[in-house]
C-alpha positions as CSV (number, residue, x, y, z in Angstrom):
1,X,101.5,131.1,121.7
2,X,101.2,134.4,124.1
3,X,101.9,134.2,127.7
4,X,98.3,133.9,129.6
5,X,96.9,136.2,132.2
6,X,97.3,133.4,134.9
7,X,100.8,132.8,134.1
8,X,101.6,136.3,134.4
9,X,99.9,136.4,137.9
10,X,102.1,133.4,138.8
11,X,105.2,135.5,137.6
12,X,104.2,138.4,139.4
13,X,104.1,136.8,142.8
14,X,107.3,135.0,141.9
15,X,108.7,138.3,141.4
16,X,107.2,139.8,144.5
17,X,108.6,137.0,146.8
18,X,111.7,137.0,145.2
19,X,112.0,140.9,146.2
20,X,110.9,139.9,149.8
21,X,114.0,137.6,150.0
22,X,116.4,140.8,150.0
23,X,118.3,141.2,153.1
24,X,118.1,144.7,154.7
25,X,121.3,145.7,156.0
26,X,121.8,146.7,159.5
27,X,123.8,150.0,159.5
28,X,125.4,149.0,163.1
29,X,126.7,145.9,161.7
30,X,130.4,145.4,161.0
31,X,130.1,142.6,158.6
32,X,128.5,143.8,155.1
33,X,127.8,141.3,152.5
34,X,130.3,141.5,149.4
35,X,127.4,140.9,147.0
36,X,125.2,143.9,145.9
37,X,122.1,141.5,145.3
38,X,121.4,139.3,148.1
39,X,118.2,138.0,147.1
40,X,117.8,134.5,146.9
41,X,116.6,132.4,143.5
42,X,116.9,129.2,145.6
43,X,114.6,130.4,148.2
44,X,112.1,131.4,145.6
45,X,112.0,128.1,143.5
46,X,111.6,126.2,146.9
47,X,108.6,128.6,148.0
48,X,106.9,127.8,144.7
49,X,108.0,124.4,144.0
50,X,109.4,125.1,140.5
51,X,113.1,124.6,139.2
52,X,115.8,127.2,139.6
53,X,116.0,127.7,135.9
54,X,112.4,128.3,135.7
55,X,112.5,130.6,138.6
56,X,115.4,132.5,137.2
57,X,113.4,132.7,133.7
58,X,110.3,134.1,135.2
59,X,112.4,136.8,137.1
60,X,114.4,137.7,134.3
61,X,111.1,138.2,132.4
62,X,109.4,140.3,135.0
63,X,112.6,142.4,135.1
64,X,113.8,141.9,138.5
65,X,116.5,140.1,137.9
66,X,119.4,140.9,135.6
67,X,122.9,139.2,135.1
68,X,125.7,139.9,132.7
69,X,124.7,136.6,130.9
70,X,121.3,137.6,130.4
71,X,122.0,140.9,129.2
72,X,124.3,139.6,126.8
73,X,121.7,137.2,125.4
74,X,119.1,139.7,125.2
75,X,121.6,141.8,123.0
76,X,122.4,138.6,120.7
77,X,118.4,137.9,120.6
78,X,117.8,141.4,119.1
79,X,120.2,140.6,116.3
80,X,118.1,137.8,115.2
81,X,120.4,134.8,116.6
82,X,118.8,131.6,117.5
83,X,119.0,129.7,120.8
84,X,121.4,127.2,119.2
85,X,123.5,130.1,117.5
86,X,123.7,132.2,120.8
87,X,124.9,129.1,122.6
88,X,127.8,128.4,120.0
89,X,128.7,132.1,120.3
90,X,129.2,132.1,124.0
91,X,130.4,128.5,124.3
92,X,127.4,127.6,126.9
93,X,124.9,125.0,126.6
94,X,121.6,125.3,124.8
95,X,119.6,124.9,128.2
96,X,121.9,127.6,129.5
97,X,121.0,130.1,127.1
98,X,117.2,129.1,127.2
99,X,117.0,129.5,131.1
100,X,118.5,132.9,131.1
101,X,116.1,134.5,128.4
102,X,112.8,136.1,129.0
103,X,109.6,133.9,128.3
104,X,108.3,134.9,124.9
105,X,105.3,132.2,125.0
106,X,103.4,130.2,127.4
107,X,105.3,128.6,130.3
108,X,106.1,125.2,130.0
109,X,104.6,122.8,132.8
110,X,102.5,125.7,134.1
111,X,98.8,124.6,135.5
112,X,97.4,126.6,132.5
113,X,99.4,124.9,129.7
114,X,98.2,125.3,126.0
115,X,96.7,122.4,124.1
116,X,100.0,121.9,122.5
117,X,101.9,121.5,126.0
118,X,99.3,119.3,127.3
119,X,99.7,117.0,124.0
120,X,103.5,117.1,124.8
121,X,103.0,116.1,128.5
122,X,100.9,113.3,127.2
123,X,103.5,112.0,124.7
124,X,106.2,112.2,127.3
125,X,104.1,109.9,129.6
126,X,103.4,107.6,126.4
127,X,107.1,107.5,125.9
128,X,107.7,106.3,129.4
129,X,105.1,103.7,129.2
130,X,106.7,102.5,126.1
131,X,110.1,102.0,127.8
132,X,108.6,100.2,130.5
133,X,106.8,97.8,127.9
134,X,110.2,97.3,126.3
135,X,111.6,96.3,129.8
136,X,108.8,93.7,130.2
137,X,108.8,92.4,126.6
138,X,110.3,88.9,126.3
139,X,113.3,89.1,123.8
140,X,113.0,86.6,120.9
141,X,110.5,86.5,118.3
142,X,108.0,83.6,117.3
143,X,108.9,82.2,113.9
144,X,105.7,81.7,111.7
145,X,105.4,79.3,108.8
146,X,102.6,80.6,106.3
147,X,103.9,79.2,103.1
148,X,101.0,76.3,103.3
149,X,98.2,77.5,100.9
150,X,95.6,75.2,102.9
151,X,95.9,77.2,106.3
152,X,97.1,80.6,105.1
153,X,94.0,82.3,106.2
154,X,94.5,80.4,109.7
155,X,98.0,81.6,110.0
156,X,97.3,85.3,109.3
157,X,98.9,87.4,112.0
158,X,96.7,88.4,114.9
159,X,94.2,91.1,113.7
160,X,95.5,93.5,116.5
161,X,99.1,92.5,116.5
162,X,100.2,95.8,118.1
163,X,99.6,97.0,121.5
164,X,97.1,100.3,121.3
165,X,99.0,103.5,122.3
166,X,98.5,107.3,122.1
167,X,100.4,106.9,118.8
168,X,97.4,105.2,117.0
169,X,94.1,106.4,116.7
170,X,91.0,103.9,117.2
171,X,90.7,101.6,114.1
172,X,87.4,102.4,112.5
173,X,85.4,99.1,111.9
174,X,82.5,98.2,110.0
175,X,80.6,97.7,113.2
176,X,81.2,101.4,113.8
177,X,80.2,102.4,110.4
178,X,77.2,100.1,110.2
179,X,75.7,101.8,113.6
180,X,76.4,105.2,112.1
181,X,75.0,104.4,108.8
182,X,71.9,102.9,110.5
183,X,71.4,106.0,112.3
184,X,71.7,108.0,109.2
185,X,69.3,106.0,107.3
186,X,66.6,106.1,109.9
187,X,66.9,109.8,109.9
188,X,66.4,110.1,106.1
189,X,63.7,107.4,106.2
190,X,61.9,109.5,108.6
191,X,62.2,112.6,106.2
192,X,60.7,110.4,103.4
193,X,64.0,109.7,101.9
194,X,64.9,106.3,100.4
195,X,68.5,105.4,100.1
196,X,69.6,102.7,97.4
197,X,71.0,99.2,98.6
198,X,74.1,97.7,97.9
199,X,74.0,96.5,94.4
200,X,77.8,95.5,94.0
201,X,76.9,91.8,93.6
202,X,74.1,92.3,91.2
203,X,76.7,94.7,89.1
204,X,79.7,92.3,89.4
205,X,77.3,89.2,87.9
206,X,76.1,91.6,85.0
207,X,79.7,92.4,84.0
208,X,81.1,89.0,84.3
209,X,78.1,87.7,81.8
210,X,78.8,90.5,79.1
211,X,81.2,89.9,76.2
212,X,83.9,92.3,75.1
213,X,84.1,94.5,78.0
214,X,85.3,98.2,77.6
215,X,88.7,99.1,79.4
216,X,86.5,101.0,81.8
217,X,84.3,97.8,82.6
218,X,87.4,95.7,83.0
219,X,88.6,98.3,85.4
220,X,85.2,98.4,87.3
221,X,85.1,94.6,87.4
222,X,88.7,94.4,88.9
223,X,89.3,90.7,88.0
224,X,92.2,91.5,85.4
225,X,95.7,89.8,85.9
226,X,97.6,92.1,88.5
227,X,94.6,93.8,90.1
228,X,95.3,95.3,93.5
229,X,93.7,98.7,94.3
230,X,91.0,98.1,91.7
231,X,90.4,94.3,92.7
232,X,86.8,93.4,93.3
233,X,86.6,93.5,97.2
234,X,83.5,91.0,96.9
235,X,86.1,88.5,95.5
236,X,88.5,89.1,98.1
237,X,85.9,88.5,101.0
238,X,84.8,85.2,99.3
239,X,88.5,84.1,99.5
240,X,89.0,85.4,103.0
241,X,85.6,83.9,104.1
242,X,84.3,87.1,105.9
243,X,84.1,90.8,105.4
244,X,87.4,92.6,105.3
245,X,88.2,95.3,107.9
246,X,86.6,98.8,107.2
247,X,90.1,100.1,107.5
248,X,92.5,100.4,105.6
249,X,90.3,101.3,102.6
250,X,93.1,102.0,99.9
251,X,96.0,99.7,99.2
252,X,98.7,100.7,96.7
253,X,102.0,99.2,95.4
254,X,105.1,101.0,96.1
255,X,108.2,100.2,93.8
256,X,111.6,101.0,95.9
257,X,114.9,100.6,94.0
258,X,118.4,101.6,95.0
259,X,119.7,104.5,93.1
260,X,122.8,102.8,92.2
261,X,124.8,103.3,89.1
262,X,126.5,99.8,88.9
263,X,129.0,99.1,86.1
264,X,128.9,96.3,83.8
265,X,131.3,94.4,86.3
266,X,129.5,95.2,89.2
267,X,126.3,94.0,87.8
268,X,128.2,90.7,86.8
269,X,128.9,90.3,90.4
270,X,125.4,91.2,91.7
271,X,123.9,89.0,89.1
272,X,126.0,85.9,89.8
273,X,126.4,86.4,93.9
274,X,123.9,88.9,95.1
275,X,120.5,87.5,94.0
276,X,120.1,90.4,91.7
277,X,118.4,89.8,88.2
278,X,117.3,93.3,87.2
279,X,119.6,96.5,86.8
280,X,119.6,97.3,90.6
281,X,118.3,96.0,94.1
282,X,114.7,96.7,94.5
283,X,111.6,95.9,96.5
284,X,107.8,95.8,95.8
285,X,105.5,96.4,98.8
286,X,101.8,96.7,99.1
287,X,100.7,99.3,101.8
288,X,98.0,101.4,102.8
289,X,97.7,104.9,101.1
290,X,97.4,106.2,104.7
291,X,100.8,105.0,105.7
292,X,103.1,108.1,107.0
293,X,106.4,108.6,105.8
294,X,107.8,108.4,109.2
295,X,106.4,104.6,109.1
296,X,107.5,104.0,105.7
297,X,111.2,104.8,106.9
298,X,110.7,101.6,109.2
299,X,109.2,99.4,106.5
300,X,112.4,100.6,104.3
301,X,114.7,99.5,107.0
302,X,113.2,96.2,107.4
303,X,113.0,95.4,103.7
304,X,116.5,96.3,102.8
305,X,118.2,95.0,105.7
306,X,119.2,98.3,107.6
307,X,119.2,98.7,111.4
308,X,118.0,102.3,111.9
309,X,121.4,103.4,113.2
310,X,121.9,106.4,111.0
311,X,120.0,109.8,110.0
312,X,117.5,109.8,106.9
313,X,115.3,111.9,104.9
314,X,112.8,111.9,102.5
315,X,112.9,114.7,99.8
316,X,112.2,115.6,96.1
317,X,114.5,115.9,92.9
318,X,115.9,119.1,92.6
319,X,113.7,119.4,89.2
320,X,110.4,118.7,91.2
321,X,111.4,121.3,94.1
322,X,112.2,124.1,91.2
323,X,108.6,123.5,89.9
324,X,106.9,123.2,93.0
325,X,108.7,126.2,95.0
326,X,109.0,129.2,93.2
327,X,110.4,131.7,95.8
328,X,112.0,132.0,99.3
329,X,108.7,133.4,100.7
330,X,106.7,130.7,99.1
331,X,109.0,128.3,100.6
332,X,108.5,129.8,104.1
333,X,104.7,129.1,103.5
334,X,105.1,125.6,102.4
335,X,107.2,124.8,105.6
336,X,104.8,123.1,108.0
337,X,102.5,122.0,104.9
338,X,105.0,120.1,102.9
339,X,108.5,120.8,104.0
340,X,109.9,120.2,107.5
341,X,111.4,123.2,109.2
342,X,115.3,123.2,109.1
343,X,115.0,125.1,112.6
344,X,112.9,122.1,114.1
345,X,114.4,121.0,117.3
346,X,116.4,118.1,117.0
347,X,114.8,116.0,119.6
348,X,111.4,116.1,118.0
349,X,112.9,114.0,115.2
350,X,113.4,111.1,117.0
351,X,110.3,110.9,118.9
352,X,109.6,107.4,117.7
353,X,113.0,105.8,118.2
354,X,112.4,104.4,121.6
355,X,113.9,100.8,121.0
356,X,115.8,99.6,124.0
357,X,115.8,95.8,123.7
358,X,114.2,92.7,122.7
359,X,113.4,91.7,119.1
360,X,114.3,94.5,116.6
361,X,112.0,93.1,113.9
362,X,109.3,93.1,116.2
363,X,109.7,96.5,117.4
364,X,109.9,97.5,113.6
365,X,106.9,95.8,112.8
366,X,105.0,97.8,115.6
367,X,106.1,101.0,114.1
368,X,104.6,100.6,110.7
369,X,101.5,98.6,111.7
370,X,98.5,101.0,111.5
371,X,96.6,103.0,112.1
372,X,99.5,105.4,112.5
373,X,99.5,109.0,113.6
374,X,103.0,110.9,114.1
375,X,103.5,112.5,117.4
376,X,106.3,114.8,116.2
377,X,105.4,118.1,117.5
378,X,108.0,119.8,115.7
379,X,106.3,119.1,112.4
380,X,103.0,120.9,113.2
381,X,101.8,123.8,111.3
382,X,101.8,126.0,114.1
383,X,105.4,125.0,115.4
384,X,106.6,125.2,111.8
385,X,105.2,128.8,111.3
386,X,106.8,129.9,114.8
387,X,110.2,128.6,113.6
388,X,110.0,130.7,110.4
389,X,109.4,134.0,112.2
390,X,113.1,133.6,113.1
391,X,114.1,133.8,109.7
392,X,115.2,137.2,108.6
393,X,114.3,138.0,104.9
394,X,116.5,141.1,104.8
395,X,119.5,139.4,105.7
396,X,122.3,139.9,102.9
397,X,124.3,136.9,101.0
398,X,127.2,137.0,98.6
399,X,125.7,135.0,95.6
400,X,128.2,133.4,93.3
401,X,127.0,133.3,89.6
402,X,128.9,131.0,86.7
403,X,129.3,127.7,85.2
404,X,131.9,125.0,84.5
405,X,130.9,124.8,81.0
406,X,131.4,127.2,78.0
407,X,128.2,126.6,76.4
408,X,125.8,127.2,79.2
409,X,124.4,130.4,81.0
410,X,125.9,131.3,84.3
411,X,123.9,129.8,87.1
412,X,123.6,130.4,90.9
413,X,126.4,128.1,92.4
414,X,126.6,128.8,95.9
415,X,126.1,131.7,98.6
416,X,127.3,132.8,102.1
417,X,126.3,135.5,104.3
418,X,127.8,139.1,104.1
419,X,127.7,139.6,107.7
420,X,128.4,137.5,110.6
421,X,126.3,137.0,113.6
422,X,128.9,139.2,115.5
423,X,128.2,142.3,112.8
424,X,131.5,141.7,111.0
425,X,131.4,142.0,107.2
426,X,133.1,139.2,105.4
427,X,135.0,139.8,102.2
428,X,133.3,139.0,98.9
429,X,134.4,135.4,97.4
430,X,137.2,135.5,94.7
431,X,137.1,134.3,91.2
432,X,137.2,130.6,90.8
433,X,139.6,130.0,87.7
434,X,137.5,126.9,86.7
435,X,134.2,128.8,86.8
436,X,133.2,130.4,83.4
437,X,131.4,133.9,83.6
438,X,131.9,134.3,87.3
439,X,130.4,137.2,89.2
440,X,129.2,138.1,92.6
441,X,126.0,139.6,93.6
442,X,124.7,140.7,97.0
443,X,121.1,139.5,97.4
444,X,118.5,139.6,100.4
445,X,117.4,136.5,101.4
446,X,113.8,137.0,100.3
447,X,115.2,137.2,96.6
448,X,117.8,134.4,97.1
449,X,117.6,131.9,94.5
450,X,115.6,128.8,95.7
451,X,118.0,126.2,94.8
452,X,120.7,127.9,97.2
453,X,118.3,127.4,100.6
454,X,120.0,124.3,101.4
455,X,123.2,126.4,101.9
456,X,121.5,128.9,104.1
457,X,120.7,126.3,106.9
458,X,122.4,123.7,108.5
459,X,119.6,121.1,108.0
460,X,118.0,120.6,104.7
461,X,115.4,123.1,103.7
462,X,113.6,120.8,101.4
463,X,113.2,117.5,103.7
464,X,109.7,116.7,103.5
465,X,107.2,116.2,106.5
466,X,107.2,112.8,107.9
467,X,103.9,113.0,109.1
468,X,102.5,113.1,105.6
469,X,100.5,109.9,104.5
470,X,102.1,108.3,101.4
471,X,98.9,108.9,99.7
472,X,99.1,112.4,100.0
473,X,102.4,112.7,98.8
474,X,102.9,110.3,95.8
475,X,100.7,110.5,92.7
476,X,100.7,106.7,91.7
477,X,100.1,105.1,88.2
478,X,97.0,103.3,87.3
479,X,99.1,100.3,85.8
480,X,96.0,98.7,84.2
481,X,96.5,95.9,81.4
482,X,96.1,98.4,78.5
483,X,98.2,101.4,77.3
484,X,94.9,103.5,77.7
485,X,95.3,103.3,81.5
486,X,99.1,103.7,81.8
487,X,98.8,107.5,82.7
488,X,99.5,108.5,86.2
489,X,97.4,110.7,88.6
490,X,97.6,114.5,88.3
491,X,100.5,115.9,90.1
492,X,99.3,118.8,92.0
493,X,100.9,122.5,92.1
494,X,101.3,124.5,95.3
495,X,98.6,127.0,94.1
496,X,95.9,124.2,93.1
497,X,96.6,122.8,96.8
498,X,95.6,126.5,98.0
499,X,92.8,126.9,95.7
500,X,91.1,123.5,96.6
501,X,90.9,124.8,100.0
502,X,94.0,124.2,101.8
503,X,94.4,127.8,102.6
504,X,91.3,127.9,104.5
505,X,92.4,125.0,106.7
506,X,95.8,126.7,107.4
507,X,94.2,130.0,108.6
508,X,91.7,127.9,110.4
509,X,94.7,126.0,112.5
510,X,96.6,129.3,112.9
511,X,93.7,130.9,114.2
512,X,92.8,128.1,117.0
513,X,96.5,127.9,117.7
514,X,96.3,124.2,118.3
515,X,98.6,121.6,116.3
516,X,96.8,118.4,116.7
517,X,98.2,115.6,114.9
518,X,94.6,115.0,113.7
519,X,94.1,118.6,112.4
520,X,96.8,119.4,109.8
521,X,96.4,120.8,106.4
522,X,95.2,118.0,103.8
523,X,97.7,117.9,100.9
524,X,97.0,116.5,97.5
525,X,99.7,114.3,95.8
526,X,102.6,116.5,94.4
527,X,105.2,114.1,93.1
528,X,105.4,111.2,90.9
529,X,108.8,110.1,92.7
530,X,109.5,110.0,96.1
531,X,113.4,110.1,97.3
532,X,114.6,108.7,100.3
533,X,118.5,108.9,101.4
534,X,119.8,106.6,104.4
535,X,123.4,107.1,106.1
536,X,124.6,110.4,104.6
537,X,128.1,108.8,104.7
538,X,127.4,105.9,102.9
539,X,124.8,107.8,100.9
540,X,122.1,104.8,100.5
541,X,119.6,106.8,98.1
542,X,116.4,104.9,97.2
543,X,113.9,106.3,94.6
544,X,110.0,105.5,95.2
545,X,107.4,105.4,92.8
546,X,104.0,103.9,93.0
547,X,101.0,102.1,91.3
548,X,97.6,101.5,91.7
549,X,97.8,98.0,90.4
550,X,100.9,95.2,89.4
551,X,100.3,94.3,85.8
552,X,104.3,94.4,85.5
553,X,104.5,91.9,88.3
554,X,102.7,89.2,86.6
555,X,104.7,86.4,86.0
556,X,106.9,87.1,89.1
557,X,103.9,86.7,91.3
558,X,100.6,85.0,90.8
559,X,97.2,86.7,91.2
560,X,96.5,84.4,94.0
561,X,99.3,85.4,96.3
562,X,98.7,88.9,95.1
563,X,95.1,88.5,96.6
564,X,96.4,86.9,99.7
565,X,99.0,89.7,100.4
566,X,96.3,92.1,99.6
567,X,93.9,90.4,102.1
568,X,96.7,90.3,104.8
569,X,97.7,94.0,104.4
570,X,94.0,94.9,105.1
571,X,93.6,92.6,108.1
572,X,96.7,93.2,110.0
573,X,96.9,96.8,108.8
574,X,100.6,96.1,107.9
575,X,102.7,96.4,104.6
576,X,103.3,93.1,102.8
577,X,106.4,92.4,100.5
578,X,105.3,91.2,97.1
579,X,108.6,90.9,95.5
580,X,112.4,91.5,95.9
581,X,115.4,91.7,93.8
582,X,118.8,91.4,95.6
583,X,120.4,90.6,98.9
584,X,119.9,92.6,101.9
585,X,122.2,95.7,102.3
586,X,124.8,96.3,105.2
587,X,125.4,99.2,107.4
588,X,128.6,101.3,107.1
589,X,129.9,99.2,104.3
590,X,130.9,102.0,102.0
591,X,128.2,102.5,100.0
592,X,127.0,100.8,96.5
593,X,130.6,100.1,95.8
594,X,131.5,98.9,99.0
595,X,128.6,96.4,99.2
596,X,129.7,95.0,95.8
597,X,133.3,94.4,97.2
598,X,131.9,92.6,100.1
599,X,129.6,90.5,98.0
600,X,132.3,89.6,95.8
601,X,135.0,88.9,98.3
602,X,133.0,86.6,100.5
603,X,132.1,84.7,97.5
604,X,135.3,84.5,95.7
605,X,138.2,84.7,98.1
606,X,140.2,81.6,98.7
607,X,141.5,80.0,102.2
608,X,144.3,81.8,103.3
609,X,143.5,85.1,101.1
610,X,142.8,88.8,102.7
611,X,141.1,91.7,101.2
612,X,142.8,94.9,100.8
613,X,142.0,95.5,104.6
614,X,143.8,92.3,105.6
615,X,140.4,90.6,106.4
616,X,139.7,87.0,105.6
617,X,136.5,85.8,104.3
618,X,135.7,84.6,107.7
619,X,136.3,87.8,109.3
620,X,134.3,89.7,106.9
621,X,131.3,87.3,107.3
622,X,131.8,87.8,111.1
623,X,132.0,91.6,110.6
624,X,128.7,91.7,108.5
625,X,126.8,89.7,111.1
626,X,127.9,92.2,113.8
627,X,126.4,94.9,111.7
628,X,123.1,93.1,111.6
629,X,123.5,91.5,108.2
630,X,122.3,88.0,107.2
631,X,121.0,86.1,104.2
632,X,117.3,86.7,105.2
633,X,115.4,83.2,104.1
634,X,112.0,84.5,105.1
635,X,109.4,84.4,102.3
636,X,108.5,87.7,100.9
637,X,105.1,87.3,102.4
638,X,106.4,86.9,105.8
639,X,109.2,89.3,105.7
640,X,107.4,92.4,107.0
């Protein structure tokens, strides 16, 4: 955002006052100050009730203050260095670098703040409020028993089981829709236009009376085993005893499975001791299709037994990235629309991680209870585009080509810059004796193979925006009762998204210069498989697919329980676990192989025995307990 006229006026006043603080030397005085510049930054900051660092930054911007550090930083900035890179080069903090560079956009904290700055202030106020609420919150959590089929409705969680905050928009109700509908109907009828009534009940009875329904009619009736998304809502309302909430509108089933290549011996251990029946550990969950990825992260944490203690990311397979993103320049256009900027402020990433005390499970539950709106300002389209302006497409890289197999064509293996940030030229890489057909080319960043972008940036270039709703990311299968309906929804290409009007939305947002959480480009589902990685050391990877209905779960879960889960998810606006395969996982256990070793040890070790680390069965269990692990006996219906 450009500096406003009022901000420039303020900086001009600050500069003029700063100049007035210069001490006039008395030629007759015996004492002469050692410093040439006797003007006072402290006096200036006090005069305008601003911090010293902000006063310094304003004075540098106006050109009335110059220091060796500020001159060096402006020299490095002209070379294209980022704030972080300059801090590392000079061995100073990022804050020191920032306060000694001139303003390039609006002044933070000014009286004439931009809408983006105002939104940031509101979020910080919300963050303080959340901390106060955490301190007031009673520790412990109320245990509920919802297993009885007689009082299952009575025992539903509170319909508003979350505290409404700025991170949630108001929930749209039928009352709101009815009022709007009545006004619209009255306006149309006044113009002589009659609207048809709601004939859903008549159509349902007509289909029920018909014999030999077509697959399309079966789908429309929504009363087949495993129905979820296509379930007849009139049937659900009869079961519930009243109208279901207007929101959420669409429910889908997610299948999450641990990407673990268990050996036969490891499978035997997990089948015998780890409550695993299939090929891997998995969870099936019903969620609203407007659940953002940042909230899905917290669902995964609870469903698999993690404690939100490590970094995570959502991403696509290499094959899908290759099809979806064809060039570096196209990737830059997709940053802020699909991908996170690898230059995003790290503090922005953890905006929702405000847990301090009290029940961790209840804290997680509030995070994935809807309606949810991301407040991650670093993921906004405008902020992302501004970060991309710091990327130098003409920077040169050594690209190594080759292959580790004789029968394949050489491919791009790795890259590194030709010149360092200090202008020093690096020697080209030498041939690797294990690489066949090795060669090196000097390539500009704009022409770099997309597959190498992750090597250019410290953070992942293809991590997905976590403000995106799951329904805008994942194309789900119909999963109906006949093979004719097994195909999945179409997966959009990026060009198709632009042609469908997204380009106009992008241009409108950039023109307005407003990164509102509620005003971002609408994305059409672009992958049929979503990947989630947690704890880059243990490297837990979870593969996520979706379906409209749950025909494959028939036998594992009854239609009655599926209907009740469907109703509960709608009423509480919160995901519900349908089925799970395998015990909860453990933090810092050493990944899948370490987890299997742990399960084997605590179930087969005899008294007096120790494992390879010298730990007994009791010590192993105590360690696991300290990591938050336990055999969770909550029913699937109650877990989330």
